[in-house]
C-alpha positions as CSV (number, residue, x, y, z in Angstrom):
1,M,-11.8,-9.8,5.5
2,R,-8.8,-9.9,2.5
3,V,-5.7,-7.7,2.9
4,Y,-2.8,-6.7,1.0
5,Q,0.5,-6.6,2.3
6,Y,3.6,-5.7,1.0
7,K,7.1,-5.9,2.9
8,S,9.1,-3.0,2.1
9,P,12.4,-2.4,3.2
10,L,11.6,0.2,5.4
11,G,8.2,-1.1,6.9
12,L,4.8,-3.0,6.4
13,F,2.3,-1.6,3.8
14,L,-1.6,-2.8,4.1
15,I,-4.1,-2.1,2.0
16,K,-7.0,-3.6,3.9
17,P,-10.9,-2.2,3.1
18,Q,-12.6,0.1,4.9
19,T,-16.3,0.3,6.5
20,S,-16.8,3.8,3.4
21,G,-16.0,1.0,0.8
22,R,-12.7,2.8,-0.3
23,W,-9.4,1.0,0.3
24,G,-7.2,2.3,3.1
25,L,-3.5,2.5,2.4
26,W,-1.5,2.0,5.3
27,F,1.9,2.0,6.6
28,K,3.9,1.8,9.6
29,G,0.3,2.1,11.1
30,E,-0.2,5.3,9.8
31,L,-3.3,5.8,7.2
32,L,-2.1,7.5,4.0
33,G,-5.0,7.7,2.0
34,S,-8.9,6.5,1.3
35,Y,-9.2,4.7,-2.4
36,H,-11.7,3.9,-4.6
37,S,-10.3,0.5,-5.4
38,A,-6.7,-1.6,-4.3
39,M,-5.5,-1.5,-7.3
40,A,-5.2,2.5,-7.2
41,A,-3.4,2.4,-3.7
42,A,-1.1,-0.4,-4.4
43,D,-0.4,2.1,-7.8
44,D,0.5,5.0,-5.5
45,V,3.1,3.0,-3.6
46,Y,4.7,1.8,-6.9
47,M,4.8,5.6,-8.0
48,Q,6.1,6.2,-4.8
49,A,3.2,8.8,-4.7
50,T,1.9,8.3,-0.6
51,G,3.4,11.4,1.1
52,D,5.6,9.0,3.1
53,Y,8.7,11.1,2.6
54,A,11.2,8.5,3.1
55,W,9.6,5.7,0.7
56,D,8.7,8.6,-1.8
57,T,12.3,9.3,-2.4
58,L,13.7,6.1,-1.9
59,K,15.8,4.8,-4.9
60,G,17.0,1.6,-5.9
61,V,14.4,-0.5,-4.8
62,R,12.0,-3.6,-6.2
63,I,8.7,-2.5,-5.5
64,P,5.5,-4.3,-7.1
65,M,4.3,-3.3,-10.4
66,D,0.5,-4.1,-9.3
67,I,-1.9,-5.4,-6.6
68,S,-1.1,-8.9,-7.8
69,E,2.1,-8.8,-7.0
70,W,1.5,-8.0,-2.9
71,E,0.6,-11.3,-0.7
72,V,-3.0,-11.6,0.3
73,V,-3.4,-12.0,3.7
74,E,-7.1,-13.0,6.0
75,R,-7.5,-10.7,8.8
């Protein structure tokens, strides 16, 4: 299974496939949302629109612009 990860200063983000065919966005072990594509989930991380207050209000951090900048891991 292909999983995308981004090691942020606040913790680990994971984007991984769900059994429904959608993609789940996980942060520090908590499911933040379900998306139609991995790119859409990565975009919410970039736009800081994840629903996690600490991440969404963090300033001065370099964030991957799209999914191509995330690390791909097999799980």
